DRENDO-1510 file (C-alpha; in Angstrom, 1 decimal, always signed):
<recs>
REC; n; res; u; v; w
REC; 1; MET; +18.6; +40.6; +120.6 .
REC; 2; MET; +16.0; +41.3; +117.8 .
REC; 3; SER; +13.9; +39.2; +115.5 .
REC; 4; GLU; +11.3; +40.0; +112.8 .
REC; 5; PRO; +8.3; +37.7; +113.3 .
REC; 6; THR; +5.0; +38.5; +111.6 .
REC; 7; ALA; +2.3; +39.1; +114.1 .
REC; 8; ALA; -0.9; +37.2; +113.8 .
REC; 9; GLY; -3.5; +39.2; +111.9 .
REC; 10; SER; -1.0; +41.8; +110.8 .
REC; 11; SER; +0.1; +42.6; +107.2 .
REC; 12; ARG; +3.6; +43.8; +108.3 .
REC; 13; PRO; +6.1; +42.4; +110.8 .
REC; 14; ALA; +6.4; +43.4; +114.4 .
REC; 15; ARG; +9.9; +43.7; +115.8 .
REC; 16; THR; +10.7; +42.0; +119.0 .
REC; 17; GLU; +13.5; +43.5; +121.1 .
REC; 18; THR; +14.9; +42.5; +124.5 .
REC; 19; VAL; +15.8; +45.6; +126.4 .
REC; 20; THR; +18.0; +45.6; +129.4 .
REC; 21; PHE; +18.2; +48.7; +131.6 .
REC; 22; HIS; +19.1; +49.7; +135.2 .
REC; 23; VAL; +16.3; +50.6; +137.7 .
REC; 24; GLY; +17.6; +52.5; +140.8 .
REC; 25; SER; +18.0; +50.1; +143.8 .
REC; 26; ILE; +16.2; +47.3; +141.9 .
REC; 27; GLY; +19.2; +46.8; +139.5 .
REC; 28; PRO; +19.2; +45.4; +136.0 .
REC; 29; VAL; +15.8; +44.6; +134.4 .
REC; 30; GLU; +15.3; +42.7; +131.2 .
REC; 31; VAL; +12.0; +43.2; +129.3 .
REC; 32; THR; +10.9; +41.6; +126.0 .
REC; 33; VAL; +9.0; +44.2; +123.9 .
REC; 34; GLN; +7.1; +43.9; +120.7 .
REC; 35; ASP; +7.5; +47.1; +118.8 .
REC; 36; ARG; +5.2; +48.1; +115.9 .
REC; 37; GLY; +7.3; +51.2; +115.1 .
REC; 38; ARG; +5.8; +54.3; +113.5 .
REC; 39; THR; +4.7; +57.5; +115.2 .
REC; 40; ARG; +2.5; +58.7; +118.1 .
REC; 41; PRO; +3.6; +56.2; +120.7 .
REC; 42; PHE; +1.4; +53.9; +122.7 .
REC; 43; LEU; +2.5; +51.6; +125.5 .
REC; 44; LEU; +0.0; +48.7; +125.8 .
REC; 45; LEU; +0.1; +46.8; +129.1 .
REC; 46; HIS; -1.4; +43.3; +129.4 .
REC; 47; GLY; -3.1; +41.8; +132.3 .
REC; 48; GLY; -2.9; +38.4; +133.9 .
REC; 49; GLY; -3.7; +36.6; +130.6 .
REC; 50; GLY; -0.2; +37.5; +129.3 .
REC; 51; PRO; +1.0; +39.4; +126.2 .
REC; 52; ALA; -1.2; +37.4; +123.8 .
REC; 53; THR; -4.2; +39.3; +125.1 .
REC; 54; MET; -2.8; +42.5; +123.7 .
REC; 55; THR; -1.0; +41.6; +120.5 .
REC; 56; GLY; -4.0; +41.5; +118.2 .
REC; 57; PHE; -5.3; +44.8; +119.3 .
REC; 58; ALA; -1.8; +46.3; +119.0 .
REC; 59; ASP; -1.7; +45.2; +115.3 .
REC; 60; ARG; -5.1; +46.9; +114.8 .
REC; 61; LEU; -4.1; +50.1; +116.6 .
REC; 62; ALA; -0.8; +50.4; +114.7 .
REC; 63; GLU; -2.3; +49.7; +111.3 .
REC; 64; ARG; -5.3; +52.0; +111.8 .
REC; 65; THR; -3.6; +55.0; +113.3 .
REC; 66; HIS; +0.0; +54.7; +112.0 .
REC; 67; SER; +1.1; +54.7; +115.6 .
REC; 68; ARG; +4.2; +53.3; +117.3 .
REC; 69; VAL; +2.8; +50.6; +119.6 .
REC; 70; LEU; +4.9; +48.8; +122.2 .
REC; 71; VAL; +3.7; +45.7; +123.9 .
REC; 72; PRO; +6.1; +44.6; +126.7 .
REC; 73; THR; +5.9; +41.2; +128.4 .
REC; 74; HIS; +5.9; +41.9; +132.1 .
REC; 75; PRO; +9.1; +40.2; +133.6 .
REC; 76; GLY; +8.1; +36.8; +134.9 .
REC; 77; PHE; +5.2; +36.3; +132.5 .
REC; 78; HIS; +5.4; +33.9; +129.6 .
REC; 79; GLY; +8.6; +32.3; +130.9 .
REC; 80; THR; +10.6; +35.5; +130.8 .
REC; 81; PRO; +13.3; +36.3; +133.4 .
REC; 82; LYS; +12.4; +38.5; +136.4 .
REC; 83; ASN; +14.7; +40.4; +138.7 .
REC; 84; SER; +13.9; +39.2; +142.2 .
REC; 85; ALA; +13.9; +42.8; +143.4 .
REC; 86; LEU; +10.8; +43.5; +141.3 .
REC; 87; GLU; +8.4; +42.9; +144.2 .
REC; 88; SER; +5.4; +45.2; +143.5 .
REC; 89; VAL; +3.4; +47.0; +140.9 .
REC; 90; SER; +5.2; +50.2; +141.8 .
REC; 91; ASP; +8.5; +48.5; +141.2 .
REC; 92; LEU; +7.4; +47.4; +137.7 .
REC; 93; ALA; +6.1; +50.9; +137.0 .
REC; 94; LYS; +9.6; +52.3; +137.8 .
REC; 95; ALA; +11.0; +49.7; +135.4 .
REC; 96; TYR; +8.8; +50.8; +132.6 .
REC; 97; ILE; +9.6; +54.5; +133.1 .
REC; 98; ALA; +13.3; +53.5; +132.9 .
REC; 99; MET; +12.5; +51.6; +129.7 .
REC; 100; LEU; +10.9; +54.7; +128.2 .
REC; 101; ASP; +14.0; +56.6; +129.1 .
REC; 102; THR; +16.2; +54.0; +127.5 .
REC; 103; LEU; +14.1; +54.0; +124.3 .
REC; 104; ASP; +13.9; +57.8; +124.4 .
REC; 105; MET; +10.1; +57.7; +124.0 .
REC; 106; ARG; +8.1; +60.9; +124.3 .
REC; 107; ASP; +4.4; +61.9; +124.5 .
REC; 108; VAL; +3.5; +58.3; +125.3 .
REC; 109; THR; -0.1; +57.2; +125.9 .
REC; 110; VAL; -0.2; +54.3; +128.4 .
REC; 111; VAL; -3.1; +51.9; +127.9 .
REC; 112; GLY; -3.5; +49.0; +130.4 .
REC; 113; ASN; -6.1; +46.2; +130.7 .
REC; 114; SER; -6.9; +44.6; +134.1 .
REC; 115; PHE; -3.5; +44.3; +135.9 .
REC; 116; GLY; -2.1; +46.5; +133.2 .
REC; 117; GLY; -4.7; +49.2; +134.1 .
REC; 118; TRP; -3.3; +49.3; +137.7 .
REC; 119; LEU; +0.2; +49.4; +136.2 .
REC; 120; ALA; -0.8; +52.3; +133.9 .
REC; 121; ALA; -2.0; +54.3; +137.0 .
REC; 122; GLU; +1.2; +53.5; +138.9 .
REC; 123; ILE; +3.2; +54.7; +135.9 .
REC; 124; ALA; +1.3; +58.0; +135.8 .
REC; 125; LEU; +1.9; +58.5; +139.5 .
REC; 126; GLN; +5.7; +58.3; +138.8 .
REC; 127; GLY; +5.3; +61.7; +137.1 .
REC; 128; SER; +7.5; +60.9; +134.1 .
REC; 129; PRO; +7.5; +63.8; +131.5 .
REC; 130; ARG; +7.6; +61.1; +128.8 .
REC; 131; VAL; +3.9; +60.0; +129.6 .
REC; 132; SER; +1.2; +62.4; +128.4 .
REC; 133; ALA; -2.1; +60.4; +128.9 .
REC; 134; GLY; -3.5; +57.1; +130.2 .
REC; 135; VAL; -6.3; +54.7; +129.5 .
REC; 136; ILE; -7.5; +52.1; +132.0 .
REC; 137; ILE; -9.5; +49.2; +130.5 .
REC; 138; ASN; -11.3; +47.2; +133.2 .
REC; 139; GLY; -8.5; +47.8; +135.6 .
REC; 140; ILE; -7.8; +46.3; +139.1 .
REC; 141; GLY; -5.9; +47.5; +142.1 .
REC; 142; ILE; -8.2; +49.7; +144.2 .
REC; 143; GLU; -10.5; +48.5; +147.0 .
REC; 144; VAL; -14.2; +49.4; +146.5 .
REC; 145; ASP; -16.7; +48.6; +149.3 .
REC; 146; GLY; -19.2; +46.0; +148.1 .
REC; 147; HIS; -17.4; +45.4; +144.8 .
REC; 148; PRO; -14.4; +43.2; +145.4 .
REC; 149; VAL; -12.2; +41.9; +142.6 .
REC; 150; ALA; -13.1; +38.2; +142.0 .
REC; 151; ASP; -10.6; +35.7; +143.3 .
REC; 152; VAL; -9.4; +33.9; +140.1 .
REC; 153; SER; -6.8; +31.6; +141.8 .
REC; 154; GLY; -9.1; +28.7; +142.2 .
REC; 155; LEU; -11.2; +29.0; +139.0 .
REC; 156; THR; -11.1; +26.6; +136.1 .
REC; 157; HIS; -10.7; +27.9; +132.5 .
REC; 158; ALA; -14.5; +27.5; +131.9 .
REC; 159; GLU; -15.3; +29.4; +135.1 .
REC; 160; LEU; -12.9; +32.2; +134.3 .
REC; 161; GLU; -14.2; +32.6; +130.8 .
REC; 162; ALA; -17.8; +32.8; +132.0 .
REC; 163; ARG; -16.8; +35.7; +134.3 .
REC; 164; THR; -14.5; +37.3; +131.7 .
REC; 165; PHE; -16.5; +37.4; +128.5 .
REC; 166; HIS; -19.9; +38.7; +127.6 .
REC; 167; ASP; -19.9; +35.8; +125.1 .
REC; 168; PRO; -17.5; +33.1; +126.2 .
REC; 169; ARG; -17.5; +31.7; +122.6 .
REC; 170; ARG; -15.2; +34.7; +121.8 .
REC; 171; ALA; -12.6; +33.6; +124.3 .
REC; 172; PRO; -9.2; +32.6; +122.8 .
REC; 173; THR; -8.1; +29.0; +123.0 .
REC; 174; PRO; -6.6; +28.6; +126.5 .
REC; 175; PRO; -3.2; +27.1; +127.2 .
REC; 176; ASN; -3.2; +23.4; +128.0 .
REC; 177; THR; -3.3; +23.2; +131.8 .
REC; 178; GLY; -5.7; +20.3; +132.0 .
REC; 179; GLY; -8.6; +22.6; +132.7 .
REC; 180; LYS; -7.6; +22.8; +136.4 .
REC; 181; GLU; -6.0; +26.2; +136.5 .
REC; 182; PRO; -6.9; +29.6; +135.0 .
REC; 183; GLY; -3.6; +30.1; +133.3 .
REC; 184; PRO; +0.2; +29.7; +133.7 .
REC; 185; ASP; +0.8; +33.4; +134.3 .
REC; 186; ILE; -1.4; +33.7; +137.4 .
REC; 187; PRO; +1.5; +33.0; +139.8 .
REC; 188; ALA; +3.5; +35.7; +138.0 .
REC; 189; LEU; +0.5; +38.1; +138.4 .
REC; 190; LEU; +0.1; +37.3; +142.1 .
REC; 191; GLY; +3.9; +37.9; +142.6 .
REC; 192; TYR; +3.3; +41.6; +141.8 .
REC; 193; THR; -0.2; +42.1; +143.2 .
REC; 194; GLY; -0.4; +39.8; +146.2 .
REC; 195; PRO; -3.3; +37.4; +146.8 .
REC; 196; THR; -5.9; +40.2; +147.1 .
REC; 197; MET; -4.9; +41.8; +143.7 .
REC; 198; SER; -5.3; +45.2; +145.3 .
REC; 199; ASP; -3.5; +47.9; +147.2 .
REC; 200; PRO; -5.5; +49.6; +150.0 .
REC; 201; THR; -3.5; +52.8; +149.4 .
REC; 202; LEU; -4.1; +53.1; +145.7 .
REC; 203; ALA; -7.5; +54.8; +145.6 .
REC; 204; LYS; -6.3; +57.7; +147.7 .
REC; 205; ARG; -3.0; +57.9; +145.8 .
REC; 206; LEU; -4.8; +58.2; +142.4 .
REC; 207; ALA; -5.6; +61.8; +143.4 .
REC; 208; GLY; -2.0; +62.5; +142.6 .
REC; 209; ILE; -2.4; +61.8; +138.9 .
REC; 210; ARG; -2.0; +65.0; +136.9 .
REC; 211; LEU; -2.7; +63.6; +133.4 .
REC; 212; PRO; -5.8; +63.2; +131.4 .
REC; 213; PHE; -7.1; +59.6; +131.9 .
REC; 214; HIS; -9.9; +57.6; +130.3 .
REC; 215; VAL; -11.4; +54.7; +132.2 .
REC; 216; LEU; -13.2; +52.3; +129.8 .
REC; 217; TRP; -15.2; +49.4; +131.2 .
REC; 218; GLY; -16.9; +46.3; +129.6 .
REC; 219; GLU; -20.4; +46.3; +131.1 .
REC; 220; SER; -20.6; +42.5; +131.2 .
REC; 221; ASP; -17.4; +42.2; +133.3 .
REC; 222; ARG; -18.1; +39.7; +136.1 .
REC; 223; LEU; -14.5; +39.8; +137.4 .
REC; 224; VAL; -14.5; +43.5; +138.2 .
REC; 225; THR; -17.9; +45.2; +138.0 .
REC; 226; PRO; -18.7; +48.5; +136.2 .
REC; 227; GLU; -19.5; +50.1; +139.6 .
REC; 228; TYR; -15.8; +49.4; +140.5 .
REC; 229; GLY; -14.8; +51.1; +137.3 .
REC; 230; ARG; -16.9; +54.2; +138.1 .
REC; 231; ALA; -15.1; +54.4; +141.5 .
REC; 232; TYR; -11.8; +54.1; +139.7 .
REC; 233; ALA; -12.6; +57.0; +137.4 .
REC; 234; ALA; -13.9; +59.1; +140.3 .
REC; 235; ALA; -10.6; +58.7; +142.2 .
REC; 236; ILE; -8.6; +60.2; +139.3 .
REC; 237; PRO; -8.9; +64.0; +139.0 .
REC; 238; MET; -9.0; +64.4; +135.2 .
REC; 239; ALA; -10.6; +61.0; +134.4 .
REC; 240; THR; -13.7; +60.2; +132.3 .
REC; 241; PHE; -15.7; +57.0; +132.5 .
REC; 242; THR; -17.1; +55.2; +129.4 .
REC; 243; PRO; -19.0; +52.0; +129.6 .
REC; 244; LEU; -18.6; +49.5; +126.7 .
REC; 245; PRO; -21.7; +47.5; +125.9 .
REC; 246; ARG; -21.8; +43.8; +125.1 .
REC; 247; THR; -18.3; +43.2; +126.2 .
REC; 248; GLY; -16.6; +41.8; +129.3 .
REC; 249; HIS; -13.2; +42.1; +131.1 .
REC; 250; MET; -11.1; +42.1; +127.9 .
REC; 251; PRO; -12.7; +44.4; +125.3 .
REC; 252; GLN; -9.5; +44.3; +123.2 .
REC; 253; ILE; -10.2; +40.7; +122.5 .
REC; 254; GLU; -14.0; +40.5; +122.6 .
REC; 255; THR; -14.9; +43.8; +120.8 .
REC; 256; PRO; -11.7; +45.2; +119.4 .
REC; 257; GLU; -13.3; +47.4; +116.8 .
REC; 258; GLU; -15.6; +49.0; +119.3 .
REC; 259; LEU; -12.7; +49.6; +121.7 .
REC; 260; LEU; -10.6; +51.1; +119.0 .
REC; 261; GLY; -13.4; +53.4; +117.9 .
REC; 262; THR; -14.0; +54.6; +121.5 .
REC; 263; LEU; -10.3; +55.3; +121.9 .
REC; 264; LEU; -10.2; +57.3; +118.7 .
REC; 265; ASP; -13.3; +59.2; +119.6 .
REC; 266; LEU; -11.9; +60.1; +123.0 .
REC; 267; ALA; -8.6; +61.2; +121.4 .
REC; 268; ASP; -10.5; +63.4; +118.9 .
REC; 269; GLY; -12.6; +64.9; +121.7 .
</recs>
């Protein structure tokens, strides 16, 4: 099933495709993917805020670099169907590797924010030859002594924005939940991550990543601190760590030009 909506802020349409593929013992998985199709593929992985937190940056990246940019909606987010056998971040990583196989994607750079950063790391650990590099932007998933990931399950929208953004005035308009819940996709997020939003085995497993990785971190993040980000980068053998000033947990929304410039500088380097 395909449609041709025009993405907000984009001068050309983004194609939306529903891809169904089979994932080992998990079975059939259906994923809705926004595809800004050109060259040099990027897979952008959203966090708990849903796909809307990535679409604007995807437009910017595709237009500026003439890249092919895919933005999947994680199954179960935004009202999409989810195979009940998708029980973990590792399961979802296997699904996305199968999706890249189905789409015959090659030389893919995987870029993930927050939960998507954890997912990017798990995809790299699968060892797919289709993935050549990764970028984690304010990721979650590891355990760092003294720097726990903030518990978002009981926060109001206002509280969440205060922890998420350097300048909360830059936060997008939240969904209408009466101000009592952080967002409708939080249950979907916790369905993959569990209540702690971490995996005690992940930090050690990151040593198995054999790809160049960049770890980028908004310095004003009060959900996941920069010290946590430095520990993330230190756990990945070929990773670099770059702090991003005057931005919080979602640089792709708050400071997209600065984030894009950093990505391009790192790619040139």
